[in-house]
PDB file with SEQRES, HELIX, SHEET and CRYST1 records, atoms N, CA, C and O in Angstrom:
SEQRES   1 A   78  UNK UNK UNK UNK UNK UNK UNK UNK UNK UNK UNK UNK UNK          
SEQRES   2 A   78  UNK UNK UNK UNK UNK UNK UNK UNK UNK UNK UNK UNK UNK          
SEQRES   3 A   78  UNK UNK UNK UNK UNK UNK UNK UNK UNK UNK UNK UNK UNK          
SEQRES   4 A   78  UNK UNK UNK UNK UNK UNK UNK UNK UNK UNK UNK UNK UNK          
SEQRES   5 A   78  UNK UNK UNK UNK UNK UNK UNK UNK UNK UNK UNK UNK UNK          
SEQRES   6 A   78  UNK UNK UNK UNK UNK UNK UNK UNK UNK UNK UNK UNK UNK          
HELIX    1 AA1 UNK A   21  UNK A   27  1                                   7    
HELIX    2 AA2 UNK A   70  UNK A   75  1                                   6    
SHEET    1 AA1 4 UNK A  28  UNK A  35  0                                        
SHEET    2 AA1 4 UNK A  38  UNK A  45 -1                                        
SHEET    3 AA1 4 UNK A  48  UNK A  57 -1                                        
SHEET    4 AA1 4 UNK A  60  UNK A  67 -1                                        
CRYST1    1.000    1.000    1.000  90.00  90.00  90.00 P 1           1          
ATOM      1  N   UNK A   1     -27.096 -25.475 -10.831  1.00  0.00           N  
ATOM      2  CA  UNK A   1     -26.203 -24.833  -9.965  1.00  0.00           C  
ATOM      3  C   UNK A   1     -24.850 -25.699 -10.013  1.00  0.00           C  
ATOM      4  O   UNK A   1     -24.859 -26.927  -9.922  1.00  0.00           O  
ATOM      5  N   UNK A   2     -23.705 -24.940 -10.163  1.00  0.00           N  
ATOM      6  CA  UNK A   2     -22.439 -25.555 -10.366  1.00  0.00           C  
ATOM      7  C   UNK A   2     -21.967 -25.976  -8.927  1.00  0.00           C  
ATOM      8  O   UNK A   2     -22.214 -25.321  -7.915  1.00  0.00           O  
ATOM      9  N   UNK A   3     -21.251 -27.159  -8.964  1.00  0.00           N  
ATOM     10  CA  UNK A   3     -20.681 -27.663  -7.689  1.00  0.00           C  
ATOM     11  C   UNK A   3     -19.245 -27.413  -7.653  1.00  0.00           C  
ATOM     12  O   UNK A   3     -18.586 -27.387  -8.693  1.00  0.00           O  
ATOM     13  N   UNK A   4     -18.726 -27.227  -6.491  1.00  0.00           N  
ATOM     14  CA  UNK A   4     -17.334 -26.858  -6.233  1.00  0.00           C  
ATOM     15  C   UNK A   4     -16.445 -28.126  -6.581  1.00  0.00           C  
ATOM     16  O   UNK A   4     -16.876 -29.226  -6.233  1.00  0.00           O  
ATOM     17  N   UNK A   5     -15.366 -28.052  -7.171  1.00  0.00           N  
ATOM     18  CA  UNK A   5     -14.508 -29.132  -7.579  1.00  0.00           C  
ATOM     19  C   UNK A   5     -13.990 -29.808  -6.237  1.00  0.00           C  
ATOM     20  O   UNK A   5     -13.741 -29.061  -5.291  1.00  0.00           O  
ATOM     21  N   UNK A   6     -13.836 -30.999  -6.117  1.00  0.00           N  
ATOM     22  CA  UNK A   6     -13.271 -31.710  -4.984  1.00  0.00           C  
ATOM     23  C   UNK A   6     -11.803 -31.347  -4.744  1.00  0.00           C  
ATOM     24  O   UNK A   6     -11.014 -31.274  -5.686  1.00  0.00           O  
ATOM     25  N   UNK A   7     -11.464 -31.135  -3.552  1.00  0.00           N  
ATOM     26  CA  UNK A   7     -10.036 -30.771  -3.206  1.00  0.00           C  
ATOM     27  C   UNK A   7      -9.151 -31.964  -3.518  1.00  0.00           C  
ATOM     28  O   UNK A   7      -9.468 -33.088  -3.129  1.00  0.00           O  
ATOM     29  N   UNK A   8      -8.056 -31.739  -4.208  1.00  0.00           N  
ATOM     30  CA  UNK A   8      -7.047 -32.761  -4.557  1.00  0.00           C  
ATOM     31  C   UNK A   8      -6.213 -33.097  -3.369  1.00  0.00           C  
ATOM     32  O   UNK A   8      -6.123 -32.312  -2.426  1.00  0.00           O  
ATOM     33  N   UNK A   9      -5.608 -34.236  -3.393  1.00  0.00           N  
ATOM     34  CA  UNK A   9      -4.796 -34.626  -2.227  1.00  0.00           C  
ATOM     35  C   UNK A   9      -3.519 -33.704  -2.125  1.00  0.00           C  
ATOM     36  O   UNK A   9      -2.885 -33.327  -3.110  1.00  0.00           O  
ATOM     37  N   UNK A  10      -3.237 -33.406  -0.908  1.00  0.00           N  
ATOM     38  CA  UNK A  10      -2.125 -32.506  -0.690  1.00  0.00           C  
ATOM     39  C   UNK A  10      -2.417 -31.050  -0.906  1.00  0.00           C  
ATOM     40  O   UNK A  10      -1.511 -30.233  -0.744  1.00  0.00           O  
ATOM     41  N   UNK A  11      -3.617 -30.672  -1.261  1.00  0.00           N  
ATOM     42  CA  UNK A  11      -3.994 -29.293  -1.534  1.00  0.00           C  
ATOM     43  C   UNK A  11      -4.129 -28.591  -0.265  1.00  0.00           C  
ATOM     44  O   UNK A  11      -4.707 -29.213   0.627  1.00  0.00           O  
ATOM     45  N   UNK A  12      -3.702 -27.392  -0.002  1.00  0.00           N  
ATOM     46  CA  UNK A  12      -3.798 -26.630   1.203  1.00  0.00           C  
ATOM     47  C   UNK A  12      -4.849 -25.571   0.963  1.00  0.00           C  
ATOM     48  O   UNK A  12      -5.020 -25.133  -0.174  1.00  0.00           O  
ATOM     49  N   UNK A  13      -5.524 -25.165   1.940  1.00  0.00           N  
ATOM     50  CA  UNK A  13      -6.477 -24.068   1.889  1.00  0.00           C  
ATOM     51  C   UNK A  13      -5.914 -22.895   2.623  1.00  0.00           C  
ATOM     52  O   UNK A  13      -5.391 -23.093   3.720  1.00  0.00           O  
ATOM     53  N   UNK A  14      -5.969 -21.760   2.148  1.00  0.00           N  
ATOM     54  CA  UNK A  14      -5.429 -20.523   2.754  1.00  0.00           C  
ATOM     55  C   UNK A  14      -6.587 -19.572   2.940  1.00  0.00           C  
ATOM     56  O   UNK A  14      -7.409 -19.379   2.043  1.00  0.00           O  
ATOM     57  N   UNK A  15      -6.641 -18.962   4.156  1.00  0.00           N  
ATOM     58  CA  UNK A  15      -7.752 -18.075   4.431  1.00  0.00           C  
ATOM     59  C   UNK A  15      -7.529 -16.818   3.625  1.00  0.00           C  
ATOM     60  O   UNK A  15      -6.387 -16.387   3.466  1.00  0.00           O  
ATOM     61  N   UNK A  16      -8.597 -16.211   3.106  1.00  0.00           N  
ATOM     62  CA  UNK A  16      -8.541 -15.008   2.317  1.00  0.00           C  
ATOM     63  C   UNK A  16      -8.486 -13.818   3.344  1.00  0.00           C  
ATOM     64  O   UNK A  16      -9.313 -13.694   4.248  1.00  0.00           O  
ATOM     65  N   UNK A  17      -7.490 -12.995   3.136  1.00  0.00           N  
ATOM     66  CA  UNK A  17      -7.201 -11.866   4.055  1.00  0.00           C  
ATOM     67  C   UNK A  17      -7.396 -10.528   3.291  1.00  0.00           C  
ATOM     68  O   UNK A  17      -7.004 -10.430   2.128  1.00  0.00           O  
ATOM     69  N   UNK A  18      -7.961  -9.561   3.894  1.00  0.00           N  
ATOM     70  CA  UNK A  18      -8.042  -8.328   3.273  1.00  0.00           C  
ATOM     71  C   UNK A  18      -6.872  -7.363   3.774  1.00  0.00           C  
ATOM     72  O   UNK A  18      -5.933  -7.811   4.432  1.00  0.00           O  
ATOM     73  N   UNK A  19      -6.974  -6.073   3.443  1.00  0.00           N  
ATOM     74  CA  UNK A  19      -5.853  -5.226   3.938  1.00  0.00           C  
ATOM     75  C   UNK A  19      -5.854  -5.105   5.434  1.00  0.00           C  
ATOM     76  O   UNK A  19      -6.906  -5.187   6.067  1.00  0.00           O  
ATOM     77  N   UNK A  20      -4.770  -4.925   5.967  1.00  0.00           N  
ATOM     78  CA  UNK A  20      -4.616  -4.688   7.382  1.00  0.00           C  
ATOM     79  C   UNK A  20      -4.843  -3.237   7.769  1.00  0.00           C  
ATOM     80  O   UNK A  20      -3.901  -2.465   7.944  1.00  0.00           O  
ATOM     81  N   UNK A  21      -6.070  -2.900   7.894  1.00  0.00           N  
ATOM     82  CA  UNK A  21      -6.623  -1.471   8.136  1.00  0.00           C  
ATOM     83  C   UNK A  21      -5.881  -0.853   9.303  1.00  0.00           C  
ATOM     84  O   UNK A  21      -5.363   0.262   9.235  1.00  0.00           O  
ATOM     85  N   UNK A  22      -5.850  -1.660  10.425  1.00  0.00           N  
ATOM     86  CA  UNK A  22      -5.286  -1.061  11.683  1.00  0.00           C  
ATOM     87  C   UNK A  22      -3.762  -0.756  11.547  1.00  0.00           C  
ATOM     88  O   UNK A  22      -3.261   0.165  12.191  1.00  0.00           O  
ATOM     89  N   UNK A  23      -3.021  -1.547  10.693  1.00  0.00           N  
ATOM     90  CA  UNK A  23      -1.676  -1.326  10.491  1.00  0.00           C  
ATOM     91  C   UNK A  23      -1.582  -0.018   9.700  1.00  0.00           C  
ATOM     92  O   UNK A  23      -0.777   0.851  10.034  1.00  0.00           O  
ATOM     93  N   UNK A  24      -2.394   0.123   8.661  1.00  0.00           N  
ATOM     94  CA  UNK A  24      -2.358   1.351   7.890  1.00  0.00           C  
ATOM     95  C   UNK A  24      -2.594   2.562   8.774  1.00  0.00           C  
ATOM     96  O   UNK A  24      -1.894   3.563   8.620  1.00  0.00           O  
ATOM     97  N   UNK A  25      -3.493   2.519   9.639  1.00  0.00           N  
ATOM     98  CA  UNK A  25      -3.885   3.623  10.522  1.00  0.00           C  
ATOM     99  C   UNK A  25      -2.719   3.962  11.427  1.00  0.00           C  
ATOM    100  O   UNK A  25      -2.464   5.144  11.655  1.00  0.00           O  
ATOM    101  N   UNK A  26      -1.992   2.974  11.958  1.00  0.00           N  
ATOM    102  CA  UNK A  26      -0.868   3.100  12.808  1.00  0.00           C  
ATOM    103  C   UNK A  26       0.290   4.020  12.050  1.00  0.00           C  
ATOM    104  O   UNK A  26       0.888   4.933  12.619  1.00  0.00           O  
ATOM    105  N   UNK A  27       0.490   3.654  10.770  1.00  0.00           N  
ATOM    106  CA  UNK A  27       1.543   4.165  10.009  1.00  0.00           C  
ATOM    107  C   UNK A  27       1.141   5.667   9.366  1.00  0.00           C  
ATOM    108  O   UNK A  27       2.000   6.501   9.080  1.00  0.00           O  
ATOM    109  N   UNK A  28      -0.091   5.847   9.211  1.00  0.00           N  
ATOM    110  CA  UNK A  28      -0.589   7.023   8.523  1.00  0.00           C  
ATOM    111  C   UNK A  28      -0.452   8.334   9.229  1.00  0.00           C  
ATOM    112  O   UNK A  28      -1.065   8.497  10.284  1.00  0.00           O  
ATOM    113  N   UNK A  29       0.301   9.283   8.734  1.00  0.00           N  
ATOM    114  CA  UNK A  29       0.406  10.664   9.325  1.00  0.00           C  
ATOM    115  C   UNK A  29      -0.836  11.460   8.840  1.00  0.00           C  
ATOM    116  O   UNK A  29      -1.642  11.960   9.624  1.00  0.00           O  
ATOM    117  N   UNK A  30      -0.935  11.545   7.431  1.00  0.00           N  
ATOM    118  CA  UNK A  30      -2.234  12.115   6.916  1.00  0.00           C  
ATOM    119  C   UNK A  30      -2.397  11.604   5.475  1.00  0.00           C  
ATOM    120  O   UNK A  30      -1.484  11.075   4.840  1.00  0.00           O  
ATOM    121  N   UNK A  31      -3.613  11.805   5.030  1.00  0.00           N  
ATOM    122  CA  UNK A  31      -4.031  11.436   3.671  1.00  0.00           C  
ATOM    123  C   UNK A  31      -5.103  12.492   3.266  1.00  0.00           C  
ATOM    124  O   UNK A  31      -6.049  12.768   4.004  1.00  0.00           O  
ATOM    125  N   UNK A  32      -4.907  13.042   2.098  1.00  0.00           N  
ATOM    126  CA  UNK A  32      -5.890  14.106   1.635  1.00  0.00           C  
ATOM    127  C   UNK A  32      -5.730  14.291   0.078  1.00  0.00           C  
ATOM    128  O   UNK A  32      -4.736  13.943  -0.559  1.00  0.00           O  
ATOM    129  N   UNK A  33      -6.909  14.919  -0.462  1.00  0.00           N  
ATOM    130  CA  UNK A  33      -6.812  15.236  -1.801  1.00  0.00           C  
ATOM    131  C   UNK A  33      -6.186  16.618  -1.949  1.00  0.00           C  
ATOM    132  O   UNK A  33      -6.593  17.552  -1.257  1.00  0.00           O  
ATOM    133  N   UNK A  34      -5.188  16.769  -2.853  1.00  0.00           N  
ATOM    134  CA  UNK A  34      -4.688  18.149  -3.043  1.00  0.00           C  
ATOM    135  C   UNK A  34      -5.397  18.868  -4.152  1.00  0.00           C  
ATOM    136  O   UNK A  34      -5.374  20.097  -4.218  1.00  0.00           O  
ATOM    137  N   UNK A  35      -6.054  18.083  -5.063  1.00  0.00           N  
ATOM    138  CA  UNK A  35      -7.014  18.600  -5.936  1.00  0.00           C  
ATOM    139  C   UNK A  35      -7.895  17.394  -6.390  1.00  0.00           C  
ATOM    140  O   UNK A  35      -7.640  16.270  -5.956  1.00  0.00           O  
ATOM    141  N   UNK A  36      -8.867  17.594  -7.204  1.00  0.00           N  
ATOM    142  CA  UNK A  36      -9.843  16.511  -7.479  1.00  0.00           C  
ATOM    143  C   UNK A  36      -9.174  15.275  -8.136  1.00  0.00           C  
ATOM    144  O   UNK A  36      -9.804  14.217  -8.131  1.00  0.00           O  
ATOM    145  N   UNK A  37      -8.025  15.328  -8.665  1.00  0.00           N  
ATOM    146  CA  UNK A  37      -7.313  14.214  -9.380  1.00  0.00           C  
ATOM    147  C   UNK A  37      -6.093  13.844  -8.711  1.00  0.00           C  
ATOM    148  O   UNK A  37      -5.402  12.974  -9.241  1.00  0.00           O  
ATOM    149  N   UNK A  38      -5.719  14.370  -7.623  1.00  0.00           N  
ATOM    150  CA  UNK A  38      -4.417  14.119  -6.914  1.00  0.00           C  
ATOM    151  C   UNK A  38      -4.647  13.814  -5.485  1.00  0.00           C  
ATOM    152  O   UNK A  38      -5.392  14.556  -4.844  1.00  0.00           O  
ATOM    153  N   UNK A  39      -4.073  12.778  -4.912  1.00  0.00           N  
ATOM    154  CA  UNK A  39      -4.276  12.334  -3.619  1.00  0.00           C  
ATOM    155  C   UNK A  39      -2.861  12.085  -3.045  1.00  0.00           C  
ATOM    156  O   UNK A  39      -2.003  11.516  -3.721  1.00  0.00           O  
ATOM    157  N   UNK A  40      -2.636  12.519  -1.792  1.00  0.00           N  
ATOM    158  CA  UNK A  40      -1.416  12.447  -1.169  1.00  0.00           C  
ATOM    159  C   UNK A  40      -1.459  11.650   0.139  1.00  0.00           C  
ATOM    160  O   UNK A  40      -2.319  11.901   0.983  1.00  0.00           O  
ATOM    161  N   UNK A  41      -0.524  10.677   0.319  1.00  0.00           N  
ATOM    162  CA  UNK A  41      -0.408   9.853   1.594  1.00  0.00           C  
ATOM    163  C   UNK A  41       0.911  10.141   2.156  1.00  0.00           C  
ATOM    164  O   UNK A  41       1.926  10.117   1.459  1.00  0.00           O  
ATOM    165  N   UNK A  42       0.912  10.430   3.486  1.00  0.00           N  
ATOM    166  CA  UNK A  42       2.177  10.634   4.211  1.00  0.00           C  
ATOM    167  C   UNK A  42       2.252   9.498   5.371  1.00  0.00           C  
ATOM    168  O   UNK A  42       1.493   9.517   6.341  1.00  0.00           O  
ATOM    169  N   UNK A  43       3.165   8.588   5.184  1.00  0.00           N  
ATOM    170  CA  UNK A  43       3.158   7.486   6.134  1.00  0.00           C  
ATOM    171  C   UNK A  43       4.630   7.320   6.773  1.00  0.00           C  
ATOM    172  O   UNK A  43       5.638   7.737   6.202  1.00  0.00           O  
ATOM    173  N   UNK A  44       4.642   6.710   7.938  1.00  0.00           N  
ATOM    174  CA  UNK A  44       5.891   6.434   8.623  1.00  0.00           C  
ATOM    175  C   UNK A  44       6.142   4.926   8.441  1.00  0.00           C  
ATOM    176  O   UNK A  44       5.322   4.068   8.768  1.00  0.00           O  
ATOM    177  N   UNK A  45       7.323   4.680   7.902  1.00  0.00           N  
ATOM    178  CA  UNK A  45       7.792   3.264   7.627  1.00  0.00           C  
ATOM    179  C   UNK A  45       8.947   3.048   8.505  1.00  0.00           C  
ATOM    180  O   UNK A  45      10.084   3.306   8.112  1.00  0.00           O  
ATOM    181  N   UNK A  46       8.688   2.543   9.783  1.00  0.00           N  
ATOM    182  CA  UNK A  46       9.758   2.514  10.753  1.00  0.00           C  
ATOM    183  C   UNK A  46      10.078   3.935  11.228  1.00  0.00           C  
ATOM    184  O   UNK A  46       9.219   4.618  11.784  1.00  0.00           O  
ATOM    185  N   UNK A  47      11.307   4.366  11.006  1.00  0.00           N  
ATOM    186  CA  UNK A  47      11.616   5.698  11.249  1.00  0.00           C  
ATOM    187  C   UNK A  47      11.671   6.664  10.158  1.00  0.00           C  
ATOM    188  O   UNK A  47      11.954   7.848  10.341  1.00  0.00           O  
ATOM    189  N   UNK A  48      11.383   6.126   8.955  1.00  0.00           N  
ATOM    190  CA  UNK A  48      11.361   6.882   7.703  1.00  0.00           C  
ATOM    191  C   UNK A  48      10.007   7.393   7.386  1.00  0.00           C  
ATOM    192  O   UNK A  48       9.006   6.697   7.554  1.00  0.00           O  
ATOM    193  N   UNK A  49       9.967   8.654   6.911  1.00  0.00           N  
ATOM    194  CA  UNK A  49       8.828   9.320   6.482  1.00  0.00           C  
ATOM    195  C   UNK A  49       8.750   9.140   4.969  1.00  0.00           C  
ATOM    196  O   UNK A  49       9.712   9.446   4.264  1.00  0.00           O  
ATOM    197  N   UNK A  50       7.634   8.655   4.466  1.00  0.00           N  
ATOM    198  CA  UNK A  50       7.514   8.445   3.047  1.00  0.00           C  
ATOM    199  C   UNK A  50       6.236   9.044   2.545  1.00  0.00           C  
ATOM    200  O   UNK A  50       5.173   8.770   3.101  1.00  0.00           O  
ATOM    201  N   UNK A  51       6.297   9.882   1.478  1.00  0.00           N  
ATOM    202  CA  UNK A  51       5.121  10.631   0.999  1.00  0.00           C  
ATOM    203  C   UNK A  51       4.830  10.001  -0.472  1.00  0.00           C  
ATOM    204  O   UNK A  51       5.718   9.980  -1.324  1.00  0.00           O  
ATOM    205  N   UNK A  52       3.652   9.538  -0.688  1.00  0.00           N  
ATOM    206  CA  UNK A  52       3.179   9.056  -1.953  1.00  0.00           C  
ATOM    207  C   UNK A  52       2.174   9.961  -2.530  1.00  0.00           C  
ATOM    208  O   UNK A  52       1.213  10.352  -1.868  1.00  0.00           O  
ATOM    209  N   UNK A  53       2.385  10.314  -3.796  1.00  0.00           N  
ATOM    210  CA  UNK A  53       1.472  11.180  -4.497  1.00  0.00           C  
ATOM    211  C   UNK A  53       0.766  10.209  -5.626  1.00  0.00           C  
ATOM    212  O   UNK A  53       1.424   9.579  -6.453  1.00  0.00           O  
ATOM    213  N   UNK A  54      -0.555  10.184  -5.546  1.00  0.00           N  
ATOM    214  CA  UNK A  54      -1.212   9.343  -6.510  1.00  0.00           C  
ATOM    215  C   UNK A  54      -2.128  10.208  -7.368  1.00  0.00           C  
ATOM    216  O   UNK A  54      -2.804  11.084  -6.828  1.00  0.00           O  
ATOM    217  N   UNK A  55      -2.178  10.000  -8.677  1.00  0.00           N  
ATOM    218  CA  UNK A  55      -2.861  10.746  -9.584  1.00  0.00           C  
ATOM    219  C   UNK A  55      -3.973   9.876 -10.319  1.00  0.00           C  
ATOM    220  O   UNK A  55      -3.715   8.717 -10.644  1.00  0.00           O  
ATOM    221  N   UNK A  56      -5.088  10.393 -10.549  1.00  0.00           N  
ATOM    222  CA  UNK A  56      -6.238   9.663 -11.206  1.00  0.00           C  
ATOM    223  C   UNK A  56      -5.849   9.566 -12.784  1.00  0.00           C  
ATOM    224  O   UNK A  56      -5.683  10.557 -13.496  1.00  0.00           O  
ATOM    225  N   UNK A  57      -5.737   8.301 -13.193  1.00  0.00           N  
ATOM    226  CA  UNK A  57      -5.325   8.147 -14.667  1.00  0.00           C  
ATOM    227  C   UNK A  57      -6.265   7.087 -15.148  1.00  0.00           C  
ATOM    228  O   UNK A  57      -6.222   5.937 -14.711  1.00  0.00           O  
ATOM    229  N   UNK A  58      -7.130   7.499 -16.070  1.00  0.00           N  
ATOM    230  CA  UNK A  58      -8.156   6.568 -16.623  1.00  0.00           C  
ATOM    231  C   UNK A  58      -9.155   6.230 -15.451  1.00  0.00           C  
ATOM    232  O   UNK A  58      -9.687   7.102 -14.764  1.00  0.00           O  
ATOM    233  N   UNK A  59      -9.349   4.929 -15.298  1.00  0.00           N  
ATOM    234  CA  UNK A  59     -10.295   4.447 -14.190  1.00  0.00           C  
ATOM    235  C   UNK A  59      -9.630   4.109 -12.965  1.00  0.00           C  
ATOM    236  O   UNK A  59     -10.283   3.594 -12.057  1.00  0.00           O  
ATOM    237  N   UNK A  60      -8.365   4.348 -12.832  1.00  0.00           N  
ATOM    238  CA  UNK A  60      -7.548   3.976 -11.555  1.00  0.00           C  
ATOM    239  C   UNK A  60      -6.651   5.009 -11.057  1.00  0.00           C  
ATOM    240  O   UNK A  60      -6.596   6.090 -11.642  1.00  0.00           O  
ATOM    241  N   UNK A  61      -5.972   4.779 -10.069  1.00  0.00           N  
ATOM    242  CA  UNK A  61      -5.017   5.760  -9.443  1.00  0.00           C  
ATOM    243  C   UNK A  61      -3.572   5.096  -9.665  1.00  0.00           C  
ATOM    244  O   UNK A  61      -3.395   3.880  -9.582  1.00  0.00           O  
ATOM    245  N   UNK A  62      -2.692   5.898  -9.917  1.00  0.00           N  
ATOM    246  CA  UNK A  62      -1.310   5.549 -10.072  1.00  0.00           C  
ATOM    247  C   UNK A  62      -0.333   6.383  -9.282  1.00  0.00           C  
ATOM    248  O   UNK A  62      -0.509   7.600  -9.230  1.00  0.00           O  
ATOM    249  N   UNK A  63       0.720   5.800  -8.641  1.00  0.00           N  
ATOM    250  CA  UNK A  63       1.696   6.501  -7.844  1.00  0.00           C  
ATOM    251  C   UNK A  63       2.591   7.374  -8.913  1.00  0.00           C  
ATOM    252  O   UNK A  63       3.246   6.830  -9.802  1.00  0.00           O  
ATOM    253  N   UNK A  64       2.543   8.609  -8.740  1.00  0.00           N  
ATOM    254  CA  UNK A  64       3.336   9.435  -9.752  1.00  0.00           C  
ATOM    255  C   UNK A  64       4.590  10.174  -9.060  1.00  0.00           C  
ATOM    256  O   UNK A  64       5.420  10.775  -9.741  1.00  0.00           O  
ATOM    257  N   UNK A  65       4.661  10.091  -7.740  1.00  0.00           N  
ATOM    258  CA  UNK A  65       5.761  10.571  -7.040  1.00  0.00           C  
ATOM    259  C   UNK A  65       5.918   9.949  -5.673  1.00  0.00           C  
ATOM    260  O   UNK A  65       4.955   9.741  -4.935  1.00  0.00           O  
ATOM    261  N   UNK A  66       7.225   9.649  -5.351  1.00  0.00           N  
ATOM    262  CA  UNK A  66       7.516   9.096  -4.040  1.00  0.00           C  
ATOM    263  C   UNK A  66       8.602   9.961  -3.548  1.00  0.00           C  
ATOM    264  O   UNK A  66       9.569  10.243  -4.255  1.00  0.00           O  
ATOM    265  N   UNK A  67       8.436  10.428  -2.219  1.00  0.00           N  
ATOM    266  CA  UNK A  67       9.422  11.163  -1.568  1.00  0.00           C  
ATOM    267  C   UNK A  67       9.820  10.406  -0.277  1.00  0.00           C  
ATOM    268  O   UNK A  67       9.029  10.115   0.620  1.00  0.00           O  
ATOM    269  N   UNK A  68      11.193  10.112  -0.296  1.00  0.00           N  
ATOM    270  CA  UNK A  68      11.702   9.420   0.872  1.00  0.00           C  
ATOM    271  C   UNK A  68      13.117   9.846   1.123  1.00  0.00           C  
ATOM    272  O   UNK A  68      13.771  10.404   0.242  1.00  0.00           O  
ATOM    273  N   UNK A  69      13.622   9.578   2.376  1.00  0.00           N  
ATOM    274  CA  UNK A  69      14.931  10.131   2.706  1.00  0.00           C  
ATOM    275  C   UNK A  69      16.108   9.203   2.247  1.00  0.00           C  
ATOM    276  O   UNK A  69      16.603   8.374   3.011  1.00  0.00           O  
ATOM    277  N   UNK A  70      16.531   9.389   0.949  1.00  0.00           N  
ATOM    278  CA  UNK A  70      17.548   8.587   0.346  1.00  0.00           C  
ATOM    279  C   UNK A  70      18.833   8.653   1.051  1.00  0.00           C  
ATOM    280  O   UNK A  70      19.566   7.665   1.064  1.00  0.00           O  
ATOM    281  N   UNK A  71      19.163   9.764   1.647  1.00  0.00           N  
ATOM    282  CA  UNK A  71      20.445   9.935   2.319  1.00  0.00           C  
ATOM    283  C   UNK A  71      20.468   9.005   3.448  1.00  0.00           C  
ATOM    284  O   UNK A  71      21.450   8.295   3.665  1.00  0.00           O  
ATOM    285  N   UNK A  72      19.341   8.987   4.223  1.00  0.00           N  
ATOM    286  CA  UNK A  72      19.203   8.120   5.454  1.00  0.00           C  
ATOM    287  C   UNK A  72      19.326   6.576   4.967  1.00  0.00           C  
ATOM    288  O   UNK A  72      20.033   5.789   5.596  1.00  0.00           O  
ATOM    289  N   UNK A  73      18.648   6.210   3.889  1.00  0.00           N  
ATOM    290  CA  UNK A  73      18.616   4.783   3.397  1.00  0.00           C  
ATOM    291  C   UNK A  73      20.018   4.418   3.068  1.00  0.00           C  
ATOM    292  O   UNK A  73      20.480   3.334   3.424  1.00  0.00           O  
ATOM    293  N   UNK A  74      20.768   5.365   2.340  1.00  0.00           N  
ATOM    294  CA  UNK A  74      22.149   5.023   1.819  1.00  0.00           C  
ATOM    295  C   UNK A  74      23.081   4.953   3.074  1.00  0.00           C  
ATOM    296  O   UNK A  74      23.973   4.104   3.081  1.00  0.00           O  
ATOM    297  N   UNK A  75      22.930   5.762   4.086  1.00  0.00           N  
ATOM    298  CA  UNK A  75      23.776   5.718   5.215  1.00  0.00           C  
ATOM    299  C   UNK A  75      23.591   4.445   6.034  1.00  0.00           C  
ATOM    300  O   UNK A  75      24.485   4.064   6.789  1.00  0.00           O  
ATOM    301  N   UNK A  76      22.476   3.801   5.899  1.00  0.00           N  
ATOM    302  CA  UNK A  76      22.233   2.600   6.695  1.00  0.00           C  
ATOM    303  C   UNK A  76      22.661   1.331   5.916  1.00  0.00           C  
ATOM    304  O   UNK A  76      22.595   0.228   6.460  1.00  0.00           O  
ATOM    305  N   UNK A  77      23.091   1.481   4.669  1.00  0.00           N  
ATOM    306  CA  UNK A  77      23.477   0.296   3.822  1.00  0.00           C  
ATOM    307  C   UNK A  77      24.819  -0.255   4.403  1.00  0.00           C  
ATOM    308  O   UNK A  77      25.704   0.481   4.839  1.00  0.00           O  
ATOM    309  N   UNK A  78      24.885  -1.584   4.369  1.00  0.00           N  
ATOM    310  CA  UNK A  78      26.104  -2.192   4.997  1.00  0.00           C  
ATOM    311  C   UNK A  78      27.410  -1.921   4.166  1.00  0.00           C  
ATOM    312  O   UNK A  78      28.492  -2.358   4.556  1.00  0.00           O  
TER     313      UNK A  78                                                      
END                                                                             
């Protein structure tokens, strides 16, 4: 059986954290499959509505489209 390596001086340990599911639920308007290979997420980021479209590509999912209010973002720029 392998033993864990001793911690070196000055090394810090950080707790492992998973995704913040409650935060996702707070931001989520809806999530659904539009077809067997396309999934859509509608979330609120602050006061902005953002829509992400993910498509199945190979063994994973990739974001293929993002819809967000660019005029609102530009108007808030300093």
